N, C-alpha and C positions, 0 to 999 in steps of 0.2 A: 278490599279497601274498607267496605262498609263493616265488614266483620271486626276490623281493627279499630274501629271508632266506637262500634256497639259494645265492645268489651269493656269500655270505660263508662258507658252509659248508665249501667246499674239500674237504680231507680227511676232513672229519667227516661229510660227507653219508652215507656208508654206515653209520655209527654211529647216525645219526638214523633211517634206515629200518630197521635192526636193532631198534632200540629200539621202534619203531611195531609191527614184526612181534611181538616178544615179547609186548608189551601186548595186542595182538589176540588172540594164542593165550591169554593169562592170562584176558582176559575171556571167551572161549570156554569155558574150564574152569570160569568161574564160572556160565555158563548151563547146562551138561550136567547138574548135580545136578538142575534142575528137570525135566529129561527123564527121568531115573533114578527120581526121585519119582513121575513120571506113570506110569512102569512099575509102580510099587508100588499106586499109589492106584486105578487104572482097574480092574485085575483084581478089587480087593476090592470096589469099588462094583457091579461086574457079578456078585458072587457066587461067583467062582472061588477056588480055593484056591491057596495060595503054598507053595512048598517053602522048607525053611531055606536050601538052597544058593543058590536065586534070590534070597531077601531078603538073604543075606550078601553075594552078588556085588554087588548094587546099592548096599548100604551102604558095602561097601568102595570102590566106584566113586566114590561121593560123597565120601568121605574122600581117595581119590587125587587127584580133580580140584581139591578145595580145597587141598591141599598143592601141587599143581602151579601152581595160580593164584598162591600165595604167592610161590613160587620164580621163575617166570617174571616177575612184576610187578617183583620186586625187581631182577632181572637186566635188565629193559627199563629200569627207571628208572636203574640204573647207567649203562647205555648212553646214556641221553638225557642225564644230567648231564655225563657226559664230553664229548658232543656239544656241549652247551650252552654249557660253559666254553670249549671249544675255538672255537666260534662267536663267542663274546664277545672271545676273543683275536683272531681274525680281523677283527672289526668295529673294534677298537681300533687294530690295524696299519693296516688300510685308512684310518681317520680321521687317523692319524698321518702316513701317506704323502700324503694329500690335503692335510693342514695345512701339511706341509714346503713345498708348491708355492705356497702363498698368500702374499701380502705380509706382511711381519712386522708393518708398522703395522696391518693389518686385524685380525691376531692379537691385538695390543695392544687395539685398541679394544673387542674382545668382553669384555675383563676376565677376571681370575683367577676370578671367580666361576662365570662362563658356561664357561670352559674345564675347571675342576674338575667341575662338573655334568655337562658333556658327557662327559667321559672316565672318570669314576668313578660318579657317580649314575645317570645316563640309562641307561648301558651296562648297568650291574650291575642296574638294574631289570628288564631284559629276561631275566635268567637264568630266573625262574620260569616266564615264558611260553614259553621257549624248550625248558626242562627237562620241561614238564608239557603245555602246551597243544597243541604239535604231536603228540608220540607218543601221549599219553593221549587228546587229542582225536579224533584219527583212528581209534585203536584201539577206542575206545568208541562211536563213530558208526557203524563198519561192522557191528558185532555186531547193533544193533536193526535194520539194513537187513535182515539176513540172517533174524533172527527174524520180522519182519513179513512177509517173503516166505513164511516156512514157514506162518505163521498163515493167511495168503490162500489158500495152496495147501491147507491143511487145511479152513476154512471162512470164505469170503470175507464172509459176513453177520456173523460173530462178530468177524472181524478189523476190520471196519469200525466195529463197536461199541467195540472197544478203542482206537480211534484219537480217540475223543471227547475225552477228557481231555488227549491229547497236543496236538490242535489246539488247544484253549482255552488249554493252557500255553504253546504255541508262540507264540500271539497276545499274551499277557501278557509273554513274554520279548522279543518284537519292540519292544512298547511301552518296555520298560525299556531296550532297545538303542538306540532312536531318542532318548530323554531323555538316555542316557549320552553318545552320539555328539555331540549338540548342545552339551553343556557341557564336554566333554573338552579343548578348545583352552583354555577359560578357565581350567580346573583347573590344567593344567600351566603356563600363563602366570603364574597366582598363585603357584605353587610356585617358578618360576624368580625372580620378583620378591622372594619371602622369602628365598630362598637368597642372592641378591646382597647383600639388605639385611643379613642376618646376617653375612656377610663383612665388608661395609663397616663395620658397627657394632663388630666385634672389632678390625679394623685401624686404626679411628679411635678407638678408646677413649682413648688417651694424649691425643689433641687436645680430645677432648670433656671430661675430667676437668680439663685445664689451663684450659679457657675456660668452665667451668661450664655446659655446654650439655647436662648429662645429660638435663634434661626433654625438650628438643626431639628430641635424638637417640633417646631411649628411645620418644618418641611416635610416630616414623616406624616403628621396630623393632616396636611393639606393634600398630599399624595394620597393617602387611604381614602379621604372623603372625595376626592375628585375621581379616584378609580371608582369607587362606588357609583358616583353620578354618571361617568361615561358609560359604565357597563350597563346600568339601568336604562339610559337613554337609548344605548345600541340595540338592548332587547326590545324595547318598546318600538323603536322605528322599524325594526325587522318585522314585527307582529302588526303594526297599525295598517298596512296596506290591505293585508288579507282580513283585519277586523273590520275595516270599512266596507270592504266587498260583502262580506256575509251579513254585516248589518243591514245593507241596502238590499239585498236579493231575498232573504228568508222571509221577510213580512210579505213580499210581492208574489203571492202564490197565484195571482191573476195575470201574471205578466205575459204568459204564453196562452193560457186557457181563454182570456177574454177574446183575442182576435181569431185564433184557430177554433175556438168553441163556437163563435158566432158563425163561422164558415160551416162547421158540422151541423148547426141547427138549420142553416139554409139550405143544405145537402140531404138534410132529412136524416143524418146518422144519429142525432141527438134531439130530444125534446126542448122547447124553450123554458119549460117549467123545470126541467132537471138542470139547464144550465143556470137558471135563477138561484136555485137551492145551492148548488156547487159553488156558485159566486160568492153567496151569503157565507156559506160555510169556509170558503177559503180566506174570506176577509176576517173572520173570527179565529183563525188559527195562527195567523202571523205573530201576533204578540206573545201568546203563551209559548210558541215554538222559540221564538227569538230569545225570550227570558230563560227558557230551559237549556238552549244551546249556551246562553251565556254563562250558566254555571258550570258547564262541561270542563272547562280549564281550571276551575277551582277544585276539582275532585283529586287530580293529581298532585295540586300544591298541599291539600290537605293531607294526603297519603305521605307525601314527601316529609312534611313538617312532622308527622307522628313518627316517621321511621328516624328522621334526625334526632328527635327528643329521645327516642329509645336507644339509638346508638350512642348518643353521648354519655349514658350511664351504663352501657352495655360491656361494662367490665366484669371480671370474676368477682363475686361478692368475697369479702373477708371470711376466712375460714374459722369458725367458731361454733360452740354449742351452746346450750342453754344450762350447761352445769356450773356449778358454783366452785369456788376455789377450796381444794381439799389436800393441798401439798403439805409436806412434812415440816417444812421450815419456810424461811425467806431468803435462802440463798438462790442465786441466779445462775444458770449454766447456759453458755452459747455453745452449741455443738456443730462444728463444720459448716459455719453459715455461709452460704453464697446469696448474693443479691445483686440485681442489675435494675437500673432504670431504663425501661425499654430494651435497647440493645446494648446500653453501656454498663459494664460490669463496675460495680461498686466495691463489693467485698468478695473475698475469695477465702474459702476454708478457714473462716475465723473461729476459734475456740477459746473459751475465757470462761472462768469461774469467779462470781462476786460471792463472797462468803458473807453470811449472815452478820449483821452489825458491824461490818468492816467498810472501809472507803476504798474504792477503786477509781483511779484517774485515767482517762484517756487523753493522750497527748498527740499532737502530730501536726503537719501542716494542713493548710485548708485543703478540703477535697480529698483527704485521706481515708475518710469513712466514719470519723468519730460519731457526728449527729445522725448519720444513718443507723448506726448500730443502735444509738439510743432510742431512735424512733421504732426500730424494729421490736426492741423490748417493750415499748408501750403499745405495740400492735398498730402502728400506723399504716403499715404494710405487712403482707405475708412474705416470709422468706421463700427464696427460690429453691433452695436446698438446706439440708441441715434442720436443727430445730432449737427453740428456746424454751427451757423450763424454770418454772418457779416453785422451789421447794420439791423438785422432782416431777412436777406435773406441766405437760406441755401446755403452753399458752393457748394453743388452738383448741385445746379440748375443754377450755371453759368459754363462758360469755364474756363479752366485752366489758360488761358492767361489773362482772366479778373481778376481772383483772384490774379495772381502774379502782376498785376498793382497795386493792393492795398496793397501788403505785402511786406516788405524786410525781408529775412532770412539770418541771419549771423549765421554760424554754427562753431564748433570747428575747423574742418579741412575745409580749402578752397582751391579749385583747380584753377591754374592760367594756361592759355594757354601759348604756346611757341611762344608768340609774345610781342610786346612792353608793357611796363607798362601802357602807355597811352591807348592802346587798351583794355587791360585788365580791366581798371577802366571803360572805356566807356561802357562795357557790361551793366552796369547799367542803361544806356540811349543811346541807339544807335544812336540817332540823336543829341547827345550832341556836342557842339563846343570844340575846343582844350582848349579855355578859360574856359569853365565850368569845364572840366575835371581837370585842374590844381587848379582851386578853390576848387573842391572837394578833391583832394589830400592834399591841404594845410589845409584843415579843419580837415581832417583826421590824421593830424601830419605825413604825408608821406614824405614830401618835405626834411626833414633833411637827411633821408637816400638816397632818390632818387637823390639829388644833388651830392652825392658821388660815385654815379655810372658812369661807363665810358662814357655812352651816356645819362646820365640824365634820363628823362621820356621816351626816346626813346629805352632805354635798353631792350633786350629780357629778358623775366622771366625765360626761359628755360622750358624744359618739367615738367609739374605739377608745375611749379614755383620753381624747385630746385635750383636756382641761389640766392633765397632769403630764409631768415630765417622764421620760423613759425610765429613769431611776426610780421615781415614785411608783410608776407602774410595776417595776420589778418587785418593789418591797411589797406591794399588795399581792402580788403573785406568791410571794413567800409567806404572807399571811394566809393565804388560802391553804398553802400546803400544811403550814402549822395546825390550822384548824382541822384539816382532813386527817392529819396524824396517821399517814399510811406507813407500813413497816418497810416499804421500799421506795427510796427518793432517787430521781433522776434529775441532775441540774445541768442543763446545756447552755454555758455560757451565762450564768444566771446575773453574773456582775458584768456583762459587757458593756453596758451603757452607764456604768458607775462612775462619778467623776471623783478626784482624789479626796475632796473633803468628806464625801459620804461612803468611801470604801470602807472605812472601819465598822460604820454601822451596819453595812450590807454584810459584811463577814460575821458580825455578831448576830445578825437575823438568820444566816445560813446556820450557824451552830444550832440556833433554837430548832431549826428544821430537822438537822441530821442526827440529833442526840439518839443513840441506840439504834439507828436505822442501818439497813443496808443500802449504801450510797453508791451511785455511778455519777461520777462528775467529769465534765468535759470542760477544759479551761485552755485559753492561750497564755494566760500568766501563769507560768510554771511555779512561781513563788508560792502561789496560793495553795497547791497541791503537792508541794514536796515532802509533806508530812503523811501523806496517803498510805494506808496499808500495803497498797500495791499500784504501781504506774505502768500502764501498758502503752507502748510506744508503737503508733500506727504509720504506715507508710503504703501509699497505693494499695489500699483496701486489705492489707494484711497486718497482722501484729507482728513486729519484728523483733521484740523484746519486752520482757516483763520482769519488774523487781521494784526495789526500794530506790529512792533518790539517789543515795551516795553510790549503791551498786551500779546504777544506770550511767553515772557520770564517768565511772572508770571503764565500763565495759561497752556501751553502746554510743557509736559515733553519731547516730541520728539524734539521740537525745541530747549529746554534747552540743550538737548545732543548735537544738531548739533552745536550750538552756542559756546559751551564749547570746542568742537573738532575744531571749527574754530579759535577761539582765542589761543589755544595751537599750532596749526600749524602756526600760524601767528607769535607766539613768539619763535619759535624753531630756533636755531641757532647752527652751528658748533662750538664747543668749542676749545679752545686752546688746543695743545697737553699735556701741562703740567697739565691743569685743568683734562683732560681725565685720564692721569697717577695718579694723585693724587687721583681723585675719586674711582680709582679701584685698588689702592696699597694695598696690605696686609702687616700689620705690623708684 
């Protein structure tokens, strides 16, 4: 476990060791006053006289030790906290580097709640363990070991008596430890579920209110919160009796030694001075030992949290190399593609060629695998079988950065950063001038709404682009693609949120994006892709037909069904109230 932690320590390992040494010496300073007290008590009990100088030196030594204890403990904790936050930084950087290598689709599947908890809550929760459990735990456990060695050297019989309460207390602690470890996974799982539910509840509040689902949504929210509460309380209640027992017994090393040791002295088995010395040492060992044992349960927690952090992102990294794109052209070939989300097969033996400069449309019912095929092309996932080639080069044989330079991907949902619209568009080409960004915005039909904004193109988009409508965010995404000017373009329902008034503008913006490009487009509105060079009809993860619009209407039953549904939805309208009443009146 210590090895797992130290591999993240890096340059902070020395500070962790230094903190442990400082705290060890500080605890030693806390023990020395008991030895000085023994030097005062033992002579008095034996009837000897003490000089003023002798007493003053011991009392001064006690004060000096206590001051030095406070100073060294503060210095040790200062070093330990610096090391702890440094280690947390190294853990986050390590997680980030490992996450960068994962398929983007895998990251999206984990969800915002999981990623937030991973990088913020779970990592932050280890700070107290790293800052206290390691340096204080080791510092406080070493001193009792030294003290018990001295006690056994003084009188092994009295030392054994002093161990009685420690053994019973240690047994109680092990019982608590066993119960806690057994329930730890359930506790963290319940916390994870509650965290995701809270985030989902807040994000979905608008939908919940609109459809009057407050009761159902709140019931789930309340159930998961109560489940976490009940599980936590049950865990604590099972541990509390044992915790109280060992907290009471461990500091009482003199519990058996005082009466039995006195009898030993009376019987001549031990000397009075040895009894006084061992008693003083037993009084000094209680607090360090209790504090050290208090940190013991935290070590498996720290180990468990590190294991969970590593397990969350312990997926197969994305297959890629550091090579650049060196394909012959910009045609795309899917060869016998097979893909599944965990155990659920989504694509089976899909083969397809997108010719350079031509438009290929994917159509089919929801869940037929259209969007998955598009995401495989932009390397959101690795294929389970088969290969995808760009210009004859396997996309796995190039870096993700090289692939992204060749492909523009415009999805249904577009994320905007809380910066200016200018900078949001510039993401398409980071070294673009302001003039180039404005031209891209103009070609994407964005200037009409941008000019109405308070600060024009310098207006902040808000968190996630919430200050703009879905259609406006899509046009900004198209402006990014225009600015990027990649030779291959993937449009995944890019007009999904377009209102009828702006559909013509969106189509004009799309035409600017796709001029002379190899285009893969996914659309439910079949009328928007009927002029495509080839239309591929997908059903249950397979391509069942390929051809042009007219040919598919005559030969493919699935396409006929899709076309009919598309035409009917396009003609659908809300009738007047009198028409509705007339149609449903009963004579």
